[in-house]
C-alpha positions in Angstrom: 89.0 81.2 127.5 86.3 83.9 127.0 86.7 87.1 129.0 83.3 88.6 130.0 82.7 92.2 130.4 82.2 91.9 134.1 85.7 90.6 134.9 88.0 93.1 136.6 90.2 95.0 134.2 93.3 93.7 136.0 92.3 90.2 135.0 92.0 91.3 131.4 95.5 92.9 131.6 96.9 89.6 132.8 95.2 87.8 129.9 96.6 90.3 127.5 100.1 89.5 128.7 99.4 85.8 128.8 97.6 85.4 125.5 98.4 88.3 123.2 101.9 87.4 122.4 102.6 84.3 124.5 104.0 82.3 121.6 106.7 84.9 120.7 110.2 83.8 121.4 113.3 85.9 122.1 115.4 86.6 119.1 118.3 84.1 118.8 121.4 85.3 120.6 123.6 87.2 118.3 126.8 85.4 117.4 128.9 88.3 118.6 131.6 86.1 120.1 132.2 83.9 117.1 135.2 84.5 114.9 134.7 86.4 111.7 135.2 84.4 108.4 138.8 84.4 107.3 139.6 84.2 103.6 141.9 81.4 102.6 145.5 82.4 101.8 146.5 79.1 100.2 145.5 79.9 96.6 148.0 81.9 94.6 148.3 83.3 91.0 145.7 84.8 88.7 143.3 81.8 88.9 142.8 82.0 92.7 139.2 82.2 93.8 137.8 85.3 95.4 137.4 85.2 99.2 134.2 83.7 100.5 133.2 87.0 102.0 133.2 88.6 98.6 131.1 86.0 97.0 128.6 86.1 99.9 128.1 89.8 99.1 126.6 89.0 95.7 123.9 86.7 97.2 120.4 87.7 96.2 118.5 89.9 98.6 115.6 88.5 100.5 112.2 90.1 99.8 111.4 92.7 102.5 108.6 90.6 103.9 111.2 87.9 104.7 114.0 90.2 105.9 113.2 92.1 109.2 116.8 93.4 109.2 116.0 95.6 106.2 113.2 97.4 108.1 115.3 100.3 109.1 113.4 103.4 107.7 112.7 106.2 110.2 109.0 107.2 110.3 107.9 110.8 109.7 107.0 112.8 112.7 103.3 112.3 111.9 101.6 110.2 109.3 98.3 108.4 108.7 97.5 104.9 107.6 94.2 103.7 106.1 93.2 100.1 106.9 90.8 98.5 104.5 88.9 95.7 106.3 85.9 93.4 105.8 83.8 95.8 107.8 84.9 99.0 106.1 87.8 101.4 106.4 89.4 103.1 109.4 92.3 105.5 109.6 95.0 105.8 112.3 97.3 108.7 112.9 100.8 107.9 114.2 102.7 110.4 116.3 106.4 109.3 116.4 107.4 111.1 119.5 104.9 109.0 121.6 106.9 105.8 120.9 109.6 106.2 118.3 110.6 102.6 118.0 107.0 101.4 117.8 106.3 104.1 115.1 109.3 103.2 113.1 108.5 99.4 113.1 104.9 100.1 112.1 106.0 102.5 109.3 108.3 99.8 107.9 105.6 97.1 108.2 103.1 99.1 106.3 105.6 100.1 103.6 106.4 96.4 102.8 102.7 95.4 102.8 102.8 93.3 106.0 99.2 94.1 107.0 97.3 92.3 104.2 94.8 89.5 104.3 95.3 89.4 108.1 92.8 88.2 110.6 91.4 90.3 113.4 91.7 87.2 115.5 91.0 88.5 119.0 88.1 90.7 119.9 87.1 91.2 123.5 84.1 93.5 123.9 84.9 96.5 126.1 88.6 95.8 126.1 90.6 95.4 122.8 90.7 94.1 119.3 94.0 92.5 118.2 95.7 91.6 114.9 99.2 91.3 113.5 100.0 87.6 112.9 100.7 87.1 109.2 98.5 84.7 107.2 101.6 83.1 105.7 103.6 81.0 108.2 106.9 81.6 106.4 106.5 85.4 107.0 105.4 84.9 110.6 108.5 82.7 111.3 111.0 85.4 110.3 109.3 88.2 112.2 108.6 86.2 115.4 112.1 86.9 116.8 112.4 90.4 115.4 111.7 92.2 118.6 112.1 95.8 119.5 112.9 97.4 122.8 110.3 98.8 125.2 109.6 102.5 125.5 108.2 104.9 128.0 104.5 105.2 128.2 103.9 108.8 127.2 100.2 108.5 126.2 97.4 106.6 127.9 95.8 103.6 126.4 92.5 105.4 125.7 89.7 104.2 123.5 90.9 104.1 119.9 94.7 104.1 120.7 97.0 101.5 119.2 99.9 99.7 120.9 101.9 96.5 120.5 101.0 93.2 122.1 103.9 91.8 124.1 104.8 88.8 126.2 107.3 90.5 128.5 110.1 93.0 128.4 111.4 94.0 125.0 109.2 91.5 123.1 107.2 93.6 120.7 107.2 92.4 117.1 104.2 92.9 114.7 101.0 92.2 116.8 98.9 95.3 117.5 95.8 96.0 119.5 93.3 98.8 119.6 91.6 99.7 122.8 87.8 99.6 122.7 87.6 101.3 126.1 89.9 103.5 128.2 92.4 101.0 129.6 94.6 102.9 132.2 95.8 99.6 133.7 97.7 98.9 130.4 99.7 102.1 131.0 100.9 100.8 134.3 101.7 97.5 132.6 104.1 99.2 130.2 102.1 99.2 126.9 103.2 102.2 124.9 100.6 103.7 122.5 102.1 105.1 119.2 98.9 106.0 117.3 95.2 106.5 117.5 92.2 105.9 115.3 91.1 109.3 113.8 88.3 108.0 111.5 86.2 104.9 111.3 86.2 103.8 115.0 82.7 102.5 114.4 84.3 100.0 111.9 86.6 98.8 114.7 83.6 98.4 117.0 81.9 96.2 114.5 84.6 93.5 114.2 83.2 90.1 114.9 83.5 89.4 118.6 81.7 86.0 118.8 84.9 84.0 119.2 86.4 86.4 121.8 89.7 84.8 123.0 89.1 81.4 121.4 91.3 81.7 118.3 94.4 82.6 120.4 93.7 80.6 123.6 94.8 77.0 124.4 97.6 76.9 122.0 95.8 78.8 119.3 98.6 81.2 118.6 100.9 78.3 117.9 98.5 77.0 115.3 98.2 80.5 113.7 101.9 80.8 113.5 102.3 77.2 112.1 99.3 77.2 109.7 98.3 80.8 109.2 95.1 81.8 107.5 94.4 78.2 106.5 93.7 77.4 110.1 91.8 80.5 110.9 89.5 80.5 107.9 88.6 76.8 108.5 88.2 76.9 112.3 86.9 80.5 112.7 85.1 81.4 109.5 83.4 84.5 110.8 86.5 86.4 111.7 87.0 89.8 110.1 90.2 90.6 108.1 92.5 93.5 107.4 92.5 93.6 103.6 95.3 96.1 103.3 97.1 99.0 105.0 98.5 102.0 103.2 100.1 105.3 104.1 97.8 108.2 103.2 99.7 111.1 104.6 
C-alpha cells in the first residue's frame, strides 16, 4: 500500500505500527524453569571424562553478527556515527540519556558492522525513511527475536530524529527510521528517539521514494527476512543502500 501525502498522520502512524516491524516475533521464552545440566557421577578414576558443562565452555564463540547476547557494551554519553550511502554521507549524533537502551543497542550494532550493504527499503515522502533489515537472512534470523524494552519518550520525533520501528510493546530490535517531517503523533504512540541527523539531511531527503511502502507491504518483510538483499535487488532495483556505518566521535 502506498501512503500519499494527504492522508492523515494518524493513518501513517497506524501503518508504521502495522508495516514497520510487523514480521518481528517475540523472543523465545527463556527456559528459566528447566533443570540445569547435571554432570554424571558414574565415571570414576583418572580416565573419567570431564563434565559436559566444562566441555561446553570450550565451544567456539559465534561471530558478533550472529550473537545478539554478546551485544552488551554501554554507549558513551554522546557519540556520532557516519552513514555512507548510495546517495552520499550523513551523520547522526546519539544522546544516550534520551533513550539509553536504544542508544546501547545502536552502539553495539554499529561496532559489529551490522549496518552494511543494507537497503533503505521504505521511504514515505513527508513521513519517514526506514532501514535495518540485514541483507543476509542468517543474520536477520538471529536478531529478529533480540528485542529490547521500551523507554520513555523524552524527545519529540522531529524532522531528522532517529527511533526504532516496533510492532508492539518491547519489540524493538534493529530497524530504524528517520523522520522526514515533525511527527508528534509518534511521540504519543511511544516511539522514543535516541539520535538526530546533524549533517547530511539533504542526503536522507534524496533516498529513492518511488516504491514507498511496496517493499515491506503485503508480506514483503517476510520475503526480506527470508531472502535478504537478493529479493530486494531483484524486485526493487532502484532502492538506495546504506554502504556502511562507523563511529566518528
